[in-house]
ROSE-4610 file (N, C-alpha, C; in Angstrom, 1 decimal, always signed):
// ROSE-4610
residu = [F/F/F/F/F/F/G/G/G/Q/Q/Q/T/T/T/P/P/P/N/N/N/A/A/A/S/S/S/E/E/E/H/H/H/G/G/G/G/G/G/L/L/L/V/V/V/D/D/D/H/H/H/M/M/M/L/L/L/G/G/G/F/F/F/V/V/V/H/H/H/W/W/W/F/F/F/M/M/M/L/L/L/A/A/A/L/L/L/F/F/F/V/V/V/G/G/G/W/W/W/S/S/S/I/I/I/Y/Y/Y/L/L/L/V/V/V/L/L/L/A/A/A/F/F/F/T/T/T/K/K/K/F/F/F/R/R/R/A/A/A/A/A/A/R/R/R/N/N/N/A/A/A/K/K/K/A/A/A/D/D/D/Y/Y/Y/H/H/H/G/G/G/V/V/V/T/T/T/G/G/G/H/H/H/A/A/A/T/T/T/T/T/T/H/H/H/I/I/I/E/E/E/I/I/I/G/G/G/V/V/V/V/V/V/I/I/I/V/V/V/E/E/E/A/A/A/I/I/I/L/L/L/L/L/L/L/L/L/G/G/G/F/F/F/A/A/A/F/F/F/P/P/P/L/L/L/W/W/W/A/A/A/R/R/R/Q/Q/Q/A/A/A/D/D/D/D/D/D/Y/Y/Y/P/P/P/V/V/V/S/S/S/P/P/P/D/D/D/T/T/T/I/I/I/K/K/K/M/M/M/R/R/R/A/A/A/L/L/L/G/G/G/E/E/E/K/K/K/F/F/F/L/L/L/W/W/W/N/N/N/F/F/F/Q/Q/Q/Y/Y/Y/P/P/P/G/G/G/N/N/N/D/D/D/T/T/T/A/A/A/L/L/L/S/S/S/T/T/T/W/W/W/D/D/D/L/L/L/R/R/R/N/N/N/I/I/I/D/D/D/A/A/A/A/A/A/A/A/A/G/G/G/N/N/N/T/T/T/T/T/T/G/G/G/K/K/K/D/D/D/L/L/L/H/H/H/D/D/D/P/P/P/N/N/N/G/G/G/K/K/K/D/D/D/D/D/D/F/F/F/V/V/V/N/N/N/P/P/P/G/G/G/T/T/T/M/M/M/K/K/K/L/L/L/P/P/P/V/V/V/G/G/G/R/R/R/P/P/P/V/V/V/I/I/I/V/V/V/D/D/D/V/V/V/A/A/A/S/S/S/K/K/K/D/D/D/V/V/V/I/I/I/H/H/H/N/N/N/L/L/L/A/A/A/L/L/L/V/V/V/P/P/P/M/M/M/R/R/R/A/A/A/A/A/A/Q/Q/Q/D/D/D/A/A/A/T/T/T/P/P/P/G/G/G/V/V/V/K/K/K/S/S/S/H/H/H/M/M/M/W/W/W/F/F/F/K/K/K/P/P/P/V/V/V/K/K/K/E/E/E/G/G/G/T/T/T/W/W/W/D/D/D/I/I/I/I/I/I/C/C/C/G/G/G/Q/Q/Q/L/L/L/C/C/C/G/G/G/P/P/P/G/G/G/H/H/H/A/A/A/Q/Q/Q/M/M/M/K/K/K/A/A/A/V/V/V/L/L/L/E/E/E/V/V/V/M/M/M/P/P/P/A/A/A/K/K/K/D/D/D/F/F/F/E/E/E/D/D/D/W/W/W/S/S/S/K/K/K/E/E/E/M/M/M/S/S/S/A/A/A/N/N/N/A/A/A/A/A/A/K/K/K/K/K/K/A/A/A/A/A/A/E/E/E/A/A/A/K/K/K]
num = [1/1/1/2/2/2/3/3/3/4/4/4/5/5/5/6/6/6/7/7/7/8/8/8/9/9/9/10/10/10/11/11/11/12/12/12/13/13/13/14/14/14/15/15/15/16/16/16/17/17/17/18/18/18/19/19/19/20/20/20/21/21/21/22/22/22/23/23/23/24/24/24/25/25/25/26/26/26/27/27/27/28/28/28/29/29/29/30/30/30/31/31/31/32/32/32/33/33/33/34/34/34/35/35/35/36/36/36/37/37/37/38/38/38/39/39/39/40/40/40/41/41/41/42/42/42/43/43/43/44/44/44/45/45/45/46/46/46/47/47/47/48/48/48/49/49/49/50/50/50/51/51/51/52/52/52/53/53/53/54/54/54/55/55/55/56/56/56/57/57/57/58/58/58/59/59/59/60/60/60/61/61/61/62/62/62/63/63/63/64/64/64/65/65/65/66/66/66/67/67/67/68/68/68/69/69/69/70/70/70/71/71/71/72/72/72/73/73/73/74/74/74/75/75/75/76/76/76/77/77/77/78/78/78/79/79/79/80/80/80/81/81/81/82/82/82/83/83/83/84/84/84/85/85/85/86/86/86/87/87/87/88/88/88/89/89/89/90/90/90/91/91/91/92/92/92/93/93/93/94/94/94/95/95/95/96/96/96/97/97/97/98/98/98/99/99/99/100/100/100/101/101/101/102/102/102/103/103/103/104/104/104/105/105/105/106/106/106/107/107/107/108/108/108/109/109/109/110/110/110/111/111/111/112/112/112/113/113/113/114/114/114/115/115/115/116/116/116/117/117/117/118/118/118/119/119/119/120/120/120/121/121/121/122/122/122/123/123/123/124/124/124/125/125/125/126/126/126/127/127/127/128/128/128/129/129/129/130/130/130/131/131/131/132/132/132/133/133/133/134/134/134/135/135/135/136/136/136/137/137/137/138/138/138/139/139/139/140/140/140/141/141/141/142/142/142/143/143/143/144/144/144/145/145/145/146/146/146/147/147/147/148/148/148/149/149/149/150/150/150/151/151/151/152/152/152/153/153/153/154/154/154/155/155/155/156/156/156/157/157/157/158/158/158/159/159/159/160/160/160/161/161/161/162/162/162/163/163/163/164/164/164/165/165/165/166/166/166/167/167/167/168/168/168/169/169/169/170/170/170/171/171/171/172/172/172/173/173/173/174/174/174/175/175/175/176/176/176/177/177/177/178/178/178/179/179/179/180/180/180/181/181/181/182/182/182/183/183/183/184/184/184/185/185/185/186/186/186/187/187/187/188/188/188/189/189/189/190/190/190/191/191/191/192/192/192/193/193/193/194/194/194/195/195/195/196/196/196/197/197/197/198/198/198/199/199/199/200/200/200/201/201/201/202/202/202/203/203/203/204/204/204/205/205/205/206/206/206/207/207/207/208/208/208/209/209/209/210/210/210/211/211/211/212/212/212/213/213/213/214/214/214/215/215/215/216/216/216/217/217/217/218/218/218/219/219/219/220/220/220/221/221/221/222/222/222/223/223/223/224/224/224/225/225/225/226/226/226/227/227/227/228/228/228/229/229/229/230/230/230/231/231/231/232/232/232/233/233/233/234/234/234/235/235/235/236/236/236/237/237/237/238/238/238/239/239/239/240/240/240/241/241/241/242/242/242/243/243/243/244/244/244/245/245/245/246/246/246/247/247/247/248/248/248/249/249/249/250/250/250/251/251/251/252/252/252]
x = [-92.8/-93.2/-92.4/-91.1/-90.3/-90.2/-91.0/-91.0/-89.9/-89.2/-88.0/-88.4/-87.4/-87.9/-87.7/-88.7/-88.7/-87.2/-86.9/-85.6/-85.5/-84.5/-84.5/-83.2/-82.4/-81.1/-81.1/-80.1/-80.1/-79.6/-78.7/-78.2/-79.0/-80.0/-80.8/-81.6/-81.9/-82.7/-82.0/-80.7/-79.9/-79.7/-79.5/-79.3/-80.6/-81.8/-83.0/-83.3/-82.8/-82.9/-82.1/-81.0/-80.1/-80.6/-81.0/-81.8/-82.8/-83.8/-84.8/-84.5/-83.6/-83.1/-82.5/-81.7/-81.1/-82.2/-83.3/-84.3/-85.1/-85.5/-86.2/-85.3/-83.9/-83.1/-83.1/-83.1/-82.9/-84.2/-85.3/-86.7/-86.7/-86.2/-86.1/-85.3/-84.2/-83.3/-84.1/-84.6/-85.4/-86.5/-87.3/-88.3/-87.7/-86.7/-86.1/-85.5/-84.6/-84.0/-85.0/-86.2/-87.1/-87.8/-88.0/-88.7/-87.7/-86.4/-85.4/-85.4/-85.4/-85.4/-86.6/-87.7/-89.1/-88.9/-88.5/-88.1/-87.1/-86.1/-85.1/-85.5/-86.3/-86.7/-87.7/-88.6/-89.6/-89.0/-88.3/-87.7/-86.7/-85.9/-84.8/-85.1/-86.2/-86.7/-86.3/-86.0/-85.5/-86.5/-87.7/-88.7/-88.8/-88.2/-88.3/-86.9/-85.9/-84.6/-83.8/-84.1/-83.5/-81.9/-81.4/-80.1/-79.5/-78.4/-77.8/-77.1/-77.3/-76.6/-75.3/-74.2/-73.0/-72.4/-73.2/-72.7/-73.3/-74.5/-75.0/-75.5/-75.7/-76.3/-75.2/-75.6/-74.6/-74.9/-75.9/-76.2/-75.4/-75.7/-75.0/-75.9/-77.2/-78.2/-77.8/-77.1/-76.8/-75.6/-74.8/-73.5/-74.1/-75.1/-75.5/-76.3/-77.0/-77.7/-76.7/-75.5/-74.6/-73.9/-73.5/-73.0/-73.9/-75.3/-76.3/-76.3/-76.1/-76.2/-74.9/-73.8/-72.7/-72.7/-73.3/-73.4/-74.3/-75.4/-76.3/-75.6/-74.9/-74.1/-73.1/-72.3/-71.5/-72.1/-73.3/-74.1/-74.5/-74.9/-75.2/-74.1/-72.8/-71.5/-71.1/-71.1/-70.6/-71.5/-72.8/-73.9/-74.4/-74.5/-74.9/-74.0/-73.3/-72.4/-71.2/-70.6/-69.4/-69.9/-70.9/-71.5/-71.9/-72.4/-72.8/-71.6/-70.6/-69.2/-68.6/-68.6/-67.9/-68.6/-69.8/-70.5/-70.1/-70.1/-69.8/-68.4/-67.4/-66.0/-65.8/-66.4/-66.1/-66.8/-68.0/-68.9/-68.6/-67.6/-67.3/-67.6/-68.5/-68.8/-67.7/-67.6/-66.5/-67.0/-68.4/-69.2/-69.1/-69.2/-69.2/-70.3/-71.4/-72.6/-72.5/-71.4/-71.4/-71.2/-72.0/-72.0/-71.0/-69.9/-68.9/-69.2/-69.3/-69.6/-68.9/-69.0/-68.4/-69.3/-69.3/-70.0/-69.2/-69.3/-68.5/-69.4/-69.1/-69.8/-69.2/-70.0/-69.4/-70.6/-70.2/-71.2/-72.1/-73.3/-74.1/-74.9/-74.1/-74.7/-73.9/-74.4/-73.7/-73.8/-72.6/-72.3/-72.0/-72.7/-72.5/-71.9/-70.9/-70.0/-70.2/-70.6/-70.8/-69.7/-69.4/-68.2/-68.6/-69.8/-70.1/-70.1/-70.1/-70.2/-68.9/-67.8/-66.6/-66.5/-67.5/-67.6/-66.4/-65.6/-64.4/-64.4/-64.2/-64.2/-62.8/-62.8/-61.4/-60.8/-59.5/-58.9/-59.3/-59.0/-59.4/-58.6/-58.6/-57.9/-58.6/-58.6/-59.4/-58.8/-57.4/-56.8/-57.1/-57.9/-58.4/-59.8/-60.4/-61.8/-61.6/-62.5/-62.7/-64.3/-64.9/-66.4/-66.8/-65.9/-66.3/-66.2/-65.2/-65.1/-65.9/-66.8/-67.7/-67.1/-65.8/-65.2/-65.4/-66.7/-67.0/-66.6/-66.0/-65.6/-64.2/-63.3/-61.9/-61.5/-62.2/-61.7/-60.6/-59.6/-58.4/-58.8/-58.7/-59.2/-58.2/-57.1/-56.0/-56.2/-57.1/-57.3/-58.4/-57.9/-58.9/-60.2/-60.0/-61.2/-62.4/-61.9/-62.8/-63.6/-63.2/-63.8/-65.2/-65.8/-67.3/-68.1/-67.1/-67.7/-68.7/-69.7/-70.8/-71.1/-71.5/-71.9/-73.4/-74.0/-75.6/-75.6/-75.6/-75.8/-77.1/-77.1/-78.3/-79.1/-79.0/-79.7/-78.8/-78.9/-78.2/-79.1/-79.0/-79.8/-79.2/-79.9/-79.3/-80.3/-79.7/-80.5/-80.8/-82.0/-82.5/-81.8/-81.3/-80.9/-79.3/-78.7/-77.2/-76.5/-75.3/-74.5/-73.9/-73.8/-73.2/-72.1/-70.9/-69.8/-69.7/-69.8/-69.8/-68.5/-67.6/-66.4/-67.0/-66.6/-67.1/-66.1/-66.1/-65.0/-65.8/-65.0/-65.4/-64.5/-65.1/-64.3/-63.7/-64.6/-64.3/-64.2/-65.4/-65.5/-66.0/-66.2/-66.6/-68.3/-68.6/-69.9/-70.2/-71.4/-71.8/-72.9/-72.6/-73.6/-74.3/-75.6/-76.6/-77.6/-77.5/-78.6/-79.5/-80.4/-81.3/-82.0/-82.5/-83.2/-82.3/-81.0/-80.0/-79.3/-79.7/-79.0/-77.5/-77.2/-75.7/-75.4/-74.2/-73.9/-72.3/-71.6/-70.2/-69.7/-68.9/-68.2/-67.6/-67.7/-67.0/-65.9/-64.6/-63.7/-62.7/-62.3/-61.4/-60.0/-59.5/-58.2/-58.2/-59.5/-59.6/-60.6/-60.2/-61.1/-61.8/-63.0/-63.6/-64.6/-65.2/-66.1/-67.2/-68.2/-69.2/-69.9/-70.5/-71.3/-72.5/-73.6/-74.8/-75.5/-76.6/-77.3/-78.7/-79.2/-80.7/-81.7/-82.6/-83.5/-85.0/-85.1/-86.5/-86.4/-87.4/-87.5/-88.1/-87.7/-88.4/-87.5/-88.1/-87.3/-87.3/-86.2/-86.1/-85.1/-85.1/-84.1/-82.8/-81.7/-80.4/-80.0/-79.6/-79.3/-77.8/-77.4/-75.9/-76.0/-75.3/-75.4/-74.3/-73.6/-72.7/-73.0/-72.9/-73.2/-72.1/-72.4/-71.3/-71.4/-72.3/-72.3/-73.7/-73.9/-75.2/-76.3/-75.8/-76.8/-76.9/-76.6/-76.6/-78.0/-78.9/-80.2/-80.8/-80.3/-80.6/-79.8/-78.8/-78.0/-78.7/-79.5/-80.2/-80.0/-80.2/-80.2/-81.2/-81.3/-82.5/-81.8/-82.3/-81.9/-83.0/-82.7/-83.8/-83.4/-84.0/-83.7/-84.8/-84.2/-85.1/-84.9/-85.7/-85.5/-84.1/-83.6/-82.2/-82.1/-83.2/-83.2/-83.3/-84.1/-84.3/-82.9/-82.3/-80.9/-79.9/-79.8/-78.9/-79.2/-80.4/-80.8/-80.3/-80.6/-80.3/-78.8/-78.0/-76.6/-75.9/-76.4/-75.8/-76.0/-77.2/-77.6/-76.6/-76.5/-75.6/-74.2/-73.8/-72.3/-72.1/-73.0/-72.7/-72.5/-73.4/-73.4/-72.2/-71.7/-70.3/-69.2/-69.2/-68.1/-68.1/-69.3/-69.4/-68.8/-69.2/-68.7/-67.1/-66.7/-65.2/-64.4/-65.0/-64.4/-64.4/-65.6/-65.6/-64.7/-64.3/-63.4/-62.1/-61.7/-60.3/-59.8]
y = [-19.0/-20.3/-21.3/-21.1/-21.8/-21.6/-20.5/-20.2/-19.3/-18.7/-17.9/-16.6/-16.1/-14.8/-13.7/-12.7/-11.7/-11.0/-10.8/-10.2/-8.7/-8.2/-6.8/-6.1/-6.7/-6.2/-5.9/-5.0/-4.6/-5.8/-6.6/-7.7/-9.0/-9.0/-10.3/-10.8/-9.9/-10.5/-11.4/-11.2/-12.0/-13.4/-13.3/-14.4/-15.4/-14.7/-15.5/-16.1/-15.5/-15.9/-17.2/-17.2/-18.3/-19.4/-19.2/-20.2/-20.8/-20.1/-20.6/-21.4/-21.1/-21.9/-23.2/-23.2/-24.3/-25.3/-24.7/-25.7/-26.3/-25.6/-26.1/-27.3/-26.9/-27.8/-29.2/-29.0/-30.2/-30.9/-30.3/-30.9/-31.7/-31.3/-31.9/-33.1/-33.1/-34.2/-35.3/-34.8/-35.6/-36.5/-35.7/-36.6/-37.5/-37.0/-38.0/-39.1/-39.0/-40.2/-41.1/-40.5/-41.3/-42.2/-41.6/-42.5/-43.6/-43.1/-44.2/-45.3/-45.0/-46.0/-46.9/-46.4/-47.2/-48.1/-47.6/-48.3/-49.5/-49.2/-50.1/-51.2/-50.9/-51.9/-52.8/-52.2/-53.0/-53.9/-53.3/-54.1/-55.2/-54.9/-55.8/-56.5/-56.6/-57.3/-58.9/-59.5/-60.9/-61.8/-61.6/-62.5/-62.5/-61.4/-61.3/-61.6/-61.4/-61.6/-62.6/-63.8/-64.8/-64.9/-64.8/-64.9/-63.4/-63.2/-61.9/-61.6/-60.2/-59.7/-58.9/-59.5/-58.9/-57.8/-57.6/-56.5/-55.3/-55.2/-53.8/-53.0/-51.7/-50.9/-50.7/-51.0/-50.8/-49.6/-48.8/-47.6/-46.3/-45.1/-43.9/-43.0/-43.4/-42.4/-41.9/-42.8/-42.2/-41.2/-41.5/-40.6/-39.2/-39.2/-37.9/-37.1/-37.9/-37.3/-36.6/-37.4/-37.0/-35.7/-35.8/-34.5/-33.3/-33.6/-32.5/-31.9/-32.7/-32.3/-31.4/-31.9/-31.1/-29.7/-29.7/-28.4/-27.5/-28.0/-27.1/-26.6/-27.4/-26.9/-25.9/-26.2/-25.1/-23.8/-23.9/-22.6/-21.9/-22.7/-22.1/-21.3/-22.1/-21.4/-20.3/-20.3/-19.2/-18.2/-18.5/-17.5/-16.8/-17.5/-17.0/-16.5/-17.6/-17.4/-16.5/-16.7/-15.7/-14.3/-14.0/-12.5/-12.1/-12.8/-12.3/-12.0/-12.9/-12.7/-11.5/-11.3/-10.2/-8.9/-8.8/-7.6/-7.3/-8.3/-8.0/-7.5/-7.9/-7.6/-6.2/-6.0/-4.8/-3.6/-3.9/-2.7/-2.4/-2.7/-2.6/-1.2/-0.9/+0.5/+1.4/+2.5/+3.5/+5.0/+5.0/+6.4/+6.9/+8.2/+8.8/+8.3/+7.9/+7.6/+6.1/+5.4/+3.9/+3.8/+2.9/+2.6/+1.6/+1.7/+0.8/+0.5/-0.9/-1.3/-2.7/-3.1/-4.4/-5.2/-6.6/-7.6/-8.6/-8.6/-9.7/-10.8/-12.0/-13.0/-13.7/-14.2/-15.0/-16.0/-16.9/-17.8/-17.2/-16.8/-17.0/-15.8/-14.8/-13.5/-12.7/-11.7/-10.8/-9.3/-8.7/-7.3/-6.6/-5.3/-4.6/-3.3/-3.0/-1.8/-0.7/+0.5/+1.6/+2.6/+3.3/+4.3/+5.6/+6.0/+7.2/+8.3/+9.7/+10.8/+11.1/+10.5/+10.5/+9.6/+8.7/+7.6/+6.8/+6.8/+5.8/+4.9/+3.6/+2.6/+2.7/+2.4/+2.2/+0.9/+0.8/-0.4/-1.2/-2.6/-3.5/-4.7/-5.3/-6.5/-7.4/-8.7/-9.5/-9.3/-9.1/-8.9/-7.7/-6.7/-5.5/-5.7/-6.9/-7.0/-7.1/-6.3/-6.2/-6.0/-7.1/-7.0/-6.1/-6.3/-5.6/-4.1/-3.7/-2.1/-1.7/-2.6/-2.2/-2.4/-2.7/-3.0/-4.4/-4.5/-5.9/-6.4/-5.3/-5.7/-5.6/-5.2/-5.1/-3.9/-2.9/-1.6/-1.1/-0.4/+0.3/+1.5/+1.7/+2.8/+4.0/+3.8/+4.9/+5.3/+4.8/+5.2/+6.3/+7.6/+8.7/+8.3/+7.4/+7.1/+6.5/+5.8/+5.1/+5.8/+7.2/+7.8/+8.0/+7.9/+8.1/+6.8/+5.8/+4.4/+4.0/+3.4/+2.8/+1.3/+0.6/-0.8/-1.0/-1.6/-2.1/-3.5/-4.1/-5.6/-6.1/-7.1/-7.8/-7.3/-6.1/-5.4/-4.7/-5.0/-4.4/-3.4/-2.2/-1.1/-0.6/-0.3/+0.1/+0.9/+1.9/+2.7/+2.1/+2.4/+1.8/+2.8/+2.2/+2.9/+3.3/+2.8/+3.2/+1.9/+1.8/+0.5/+0.3/-0.9/-1.3/-2.2/-2.0/-2.9/-3.4/-4.7/-5.3/-6.1/-5.6/-6.4/-7.6/-8.8/-9.9/-10.7/-10.9/-11.8/-12.5/-13.2/-13.9/-14.0/-14.1/-14.1/-15.5/-16.5/-17.9/-19.0/-19.4/-20.5/-19.8/-20.7/-20.4/-20.0/-18.8/-18.5/-18.1/-17.8/-17.2/-16.3/-15.1/-14.0/-14.1/-14.6/-14.9/-13.9/-13.0/-12.0/-12.5/-13.3/-14.1/-13.0/-11.9/-10.9/-10.2/-10.0/-9.4/-10.3/-11.6/-12.6/-12.4/-12.4/-12.3/-13.0/-13.7/-14.4/-14.5/-14.4/-14.4/-15.2/-16.2/-16.8/-15.9/-16.0/-15.2/-16.3/-16.3/-17.2/-16.5/-17.2/-16.7/-16.5/-15.2/-14.9/-14.4/-14.2/-13.9/-12.7/-11.6/-10.4/-10.5/-10.9/-11.0/-9.8/-9.8/-8.7/-9.1/-8.4/-8.7/-7.2/-7.0/-5.8/-5.9/-5.1/-5.2/-3.8/-3.8/-2.4/-2.7/-2.3/-2.6/-1.7/-2.3/-1.5/-1.6/-2.2/-2.4/-2.2/-1.5/-1.3/-2.6/-2.8/-3.9/-4.5/-5.6/-6.0/-7.6/-8.2/-9.7/-10.2/-11.6/-12.2/-12.5/-12.2/-12.7/-13.9/-14.9/-16.2/-16.5/-17.4/-18.0/-19.2/-19.1/-20.2/-21.3/-21.3/-22.4/-23.0/-24.2/-25.0/-24.7/-23.9/-23.3/-23.7/-24.7/-25.1/-25.4/-25.8/-26.1/-25.0/-23.8/-22.6/-22.0/-22.8/-22.4/-21.9/-22.7/-22.3/-21.0/-20.6/-19.5/-18.2/-18.4/-17.3/-16.5/-15.7/-14.8/-13.3/-12.6/-11.1/-10.5/-9.2/-8.5/-7.6/-7.8/-6.7/-5.9/-4.5/-3.5/-2.6/-2.6/-1.3/-0.3/+0.9/+2.0/+3.2/+4.1/+5.4/+5.9/+6.5/+7.1/+8.1/+9.0/+10.1/+9.5/+8.5/+8.0/+7.4/+6.6/+6.1/+7.1/+8.2/+9.3/+10.0/+10.1/+10.7/+9.5/+8.4/+7.5/+7.3/+7.3/+7.2/+8.4/+9.6/+10.9/+10.8/+10.3/+10.3/+9.3/+8.1/+7.0/+7.5/+8.1/+8.5/+9.6/+10.5/+11.5/+11.0/+10.0/+9.4/+8.7/+8.0/+7.2/+8.2/+9.3/+10.3/+10.9/+11.2/+11.8/+10.7/+9.5/+8.5/+8.3/+8.4/+8.3/+9.5/+10.6/+11.8/+11.7/+11.3/+11.2/+10.2/+9.1/+8.0/+8.6/+9.6/+10.0/+10.6]
z = [-6.8/-7.0/-6.2/-5.9/-5.2/-3.7/-3.3/-2.0/-1.4/-2.3/-2.0/-1.2/-0.3/+0.3/-0.9/-0.9/-1.9/-2.0/-3.2/-3.4/-2.9/-2.4/-1.9/-2.2/-3.2/-3.6/-5.0/-5.5/-6.9/-7.8/-7.3/-8.1/-8.0/-7.1/-6.7/-7.9/-8.8/-9.9/-10.8/-11.0/-11.8/-11.0/-9.7/-8.8/-8.8/-8.7/-8.8/-10.2/-11.2/-12.5/-12.8/-12.1/-12.2/-11.4/-10.2/-9.4/-9.9/-10.6/-11.2/-12.4/-13.2/-14.4/-13.8/-12.7/-12.2/-11.7/-10.9/-10.4/-11.5/-12.7/-13.7/-14.4/-14.6/-15.1/-14.3/-12.9/-12.0/-12.0/-12.2/-12.2/-13.6/-14.7/-16.0/-15.9/-15.1/-15.1/-14.0/-13.1/-12.1/-12.8/-13.6/-14.4/-15.4/-16.1/-17.1/-16.5/-15.4/-14.7/-14.2/-13.6/-13.0/-14.1/-15.3/-16.3/-16.8/-16.8/-17.2/-16.2/-14.9/-14.0/-13.9/-14.2/-14.4/-15.5/-16.7/-17.8/-17.6/-16.9/-16.8/-15.8/-14.7/-13.9/-14.4/-15.4/-16.0/-17.2/-17.8/-19.0/-18.7/-17.7/-17.3/-16.0/-15.6/-14.4/-14.5/-13.4/-13.5/-14.0/-13.8/-14.3/-15.9/-16.5/-18.0/-18.6/-17.8/-18.2/-17.3/-17.3/-16.5/-16.6/-17.8/-18.1/-18.2/-17.5/-17.4/-18.7/-19.1/-20.2/-19.8/-20.2/-19.9/-20.8/-21.9/-22.8/-22.6/-21.9/-21.6/-22.9/-22.6/-23.6/-24.8/-25.9/-27.0/-27.9/-27.7/-28.5/-27.9/-28.4/-28.0/-27.4/-27.1/-26.5/-25.2/-24.4/-22.9/-23.2/-24.0/-24.2/-24.7/-25.5/-26.1/-25.0/-24.2/-23.0/-21.9/-21.7/-20.8/-21.4/-22.6/-23.2/-23.1/-23.4/-23.3/-21.9/-20.9/-19.4/-19.2/-19.7/-19.5/-20.2/-21.4/-22.2/-21.5/-20.9/-20.0/-18.8/-18.1/-17.0/-17.4/-18.5/-19.0/-19.3/-19.8/-20.1/-18.7/-17.7/-16.4/-15.8/-16.0/-15.4/-16.2/-17.5/-18.3/-18.6/-18.7/-18.9/-17.8/-16.6/-15.4/-14.3/-13.8/-12.7/-13.0/-14.1/-14.5/-14.6/-15.3/-15.5/-14.0/-13.2/-11.9/-11.1/-11.1/-10.3/-11.0/-12.3/-13.0/-12.5/-12.4/-12.0/-10.4/-9.6/-8.3/-8.1/-9.0/-8.9/-9.7/-10.9/-11.5/-11.1/-10.6/-10.1/-8.6/-8.0/-6.6/-6.2/-5.3/-5.0/-4.5/-4.9/-4.5/-4.5/-4.6/-4.4/-3.0/-2.8/-1.6/-0.6/-1.2/-0.4/+0.1/-0.2/+0.1/+1.7/+2.3/+3.6/+3.8/+4.6/+5.1/+6.6/+6.8/+8.3/+8.5/+9.6/+10.1/+10.9/+10.6/+11.1/+11.8/+13.2/+13.8/+14.5/+14.2/+14.6/+15.9/+16.8/+17.9/+18.2/+19.0/+19.6/+20.7/+20.4/+19.2/+19.0/+18.5/+18.1/+17.2/+16.7/+15.7/+16.2/+16.1/+16.4/+15.2/+15.0/+13.8/+14.3/+13.6/+13.9/+12.7/+12.9/+12.0/+12.1/+11.1/+11.1/+11.7/+12.0/+12.5/+11.5/+12.0/+11.0/+10.2/+10.5/+9.6/+8.7/+8.6/+7.5/+7.4/+8.4/+8.4/+9.6/+9.2/+10.3/+10.9/+12.2/+13.0/+12.6/+12.6/+12.6/+13.7/+13.7/+14.8/+14.8/+16.0/+16.3/+17.3/+17.1/+18.0/+19.5/+19.5/+20.8/+21.6/+20.9/+21.5/+22.1/+22.1/+22.5/+24.0/+24.6/+26.1/+26.3/+26.4/+26.7/+27.9/+28.9/+30.2/+30.1/+29.2/+28.9/+27.8/+27.2/+26.1/+24.8/+24.5/+23.3/+22.8/+22.1/+21.8/+20.4/+19.7/+18.3/+17.9/+19.1/+19.1/+18.3/+18.4/+17.6/+18.3/+17.6/+18.1/+18.8/+20.1/+20.7/+20.5/+20.0/+19.7/+18.2/+17.6/+16.1/+16.1/+15.6/+15.6/+14.8/+13.8/+13.0/+13.7/+14.8/+15.7/+16.7/+17.0/+18.1/+18.1/+16.8/+16.8/+16.2/+16.1/+15.6/+16.7/+16.4/+17.2/+17.0/+17.8/+17.6/+18.0/+17.0/+17.2/+17.2/+18.4/+18.4/+18.1/+17.3/+17.0/+16.0/+15.4/+14.4/+13.3/+12.1/+11.1/+10.3/+10.6/+10.0/+8.8/+7.6/+6.4/+5.7/+4.9/+4.2/+2.7/+2.3/+0.9/-0.1/-1.2/-2.3/-2.3/-1.3/-1.0/-1.1/-1.7/-1.6/-0.3/+0.1/+1.5/+1.4/+1.9/+2.0/+3.5/+3.6/+5.1/+5.1/+6.1/+6.5/+7.4/+7.1/+7.9/+8.7/+9.9/+10.7/+11.8/+12.6/+13.7/+14.8/+16.1/+17.2/+17.7/+17.1/+17.6/+16.5/+16.1/+15.1/+13.8/+12.9/+11.4/+11.5/+11.2/+11.1/+9.6/+9.3/+8.0/+8.2/+7.6/+7.6/+6.3/+6.5/+5.5/+5.4/+4.4/+4.2/+3.1/+3.2/+2.2/+1.4/+1.9/+1.0/+0.0/+0.5/-0.4/-1.3/-1.1/-2.0/-1.9/-0.5/-0.3/+1.0/+1.1/+2.3/+2.2/+3.3/+3.5/+4.8/+4.7/+5.8/+6.7/+8.1/+9.1/+9.6/+9.2/+9.5/+10.5/+11.6/+12.6/+11.9/+12.0/+11.5/+10.0/+9.5/+8.1/+8.2/+7.3/+7.3/+5.8/+5.8/+4.5/+4.4/+3.1/+2.9/+1.8/+1.8/+0.7/+0.5/-0.7/-0.9/-1.6/-1.5/-2.1/-2.0/-2.6/-2.7/-2.5/-1.3/-0.9/-1.8/-2.3/-3.3/-2.6/-1.6/-0.9/+0.6/+1.1/+2.5/+3.2/+4.4/+5.1/+6.2/+7.0/+8.0/+7.9/+7.9/+7.8/+8.8/+9.0/+9.9/+9.1/+10.0/+9.5/+10.3/+9.5/+10.1/+9.8/+10.7/+10.4/+9.5/+8.4/+7.4/+7.5/+8.8/+8.9/+10.5/+10.4/+11.7/+12.7/+13.8/+14.6/+16.0/+16.4/+17.7/+18.2/+19.4/+20.0/+19.9/+19.9/+19.8/+18.4/+17.4/+16.0/+15.7/+15.9/+15.5/+16.2/+17.4/+17.9/+17.5/+16.7/+16.3/+15.2/+15.7/+14.7/+15.0/+14.0/+14.2/+13.2/+13.1/+12.3/+11.3/+10.0/+8.9/+8.7/+9.0/+8.8/+7.7/+6.7/+5.4/+5.7/+5.8/+6.1/+5.1/+5.1/+4.3/+4.6/+3.5/+3.8/+4.8/+4.8/+5.8/+7.3/+7.4/+8.8/+9.2/+8.2/+8.7/+8.9/+8.3/+8.5/+9.8/+10.1/+11.5/+12.6/+12.5/+13.5/+13.6/+12.6/+12.5/+13.1/+12.9/+13.5/+15.0/+15.4/+17.0/+17.6/+17.0/+17.5/+17.6/+16.5/+16.4/+17.4/+17.6/+18.6/+20.0/+20.3/+21.5/+21.8/+20.8/+20.9/+21.0/+20.4/+20.5/+21.9/+22.3/+23.7/+24.8/+24.7/+25.6/+25.4/+24.3/+24.1/+24.7/+24.6/+25.1/+26.8/+27.3/+28.7/+29.3/+28.5/+28.8/+29.0/+28.3/+28.3/+29.7]
């Protein structure tokens, strides 16, 4: 009804429920305050009240309304936001099938690094970045965990039904990795290694956008989120990992 992108994550239903409640609440406030303004403009117009009234409203109706608004906002915070945050914190994925990857933003593109067949991401540092040598994410070339890591620029491929942890960082200015169908977003801040997690439950292809104004090319900073069957992801990942390991061996 509100034109939202369809939800494709396990926790997204609770997020949508909260957003729907907030929108209906804001609609009720909008209608209520609009009616109040029309009544105030009509009742207290200059033609009808030539002499100013310096005492104002003497009743307590507005106080009760304000208290009601505060109570509803507290319900939204305690009843929706806190449980959602608690779920994200308490249910942090630790299962063996968890996908761990890295998203590195720069003006004006995203690079996505995957751990390869050993399922372990390499350590990294911005000082290691050497685009000419193909090290676009700053991975530590001496870290054995990184020998089969591979980078997929512009497209984040994920398997359906498996939890995903994404480390998010930036090369230059503040960006924001906004995965709208997953109801997840995380700022990419220079010097800060942040993370987010979610579990895709629906296959499909969607746009990834930058949720922070990051410069003149901000509107063109797009990538693709592709959620595919787990078997297809495994086949793709193994092939990419094998190619990366082969290139690393040849470079020695």
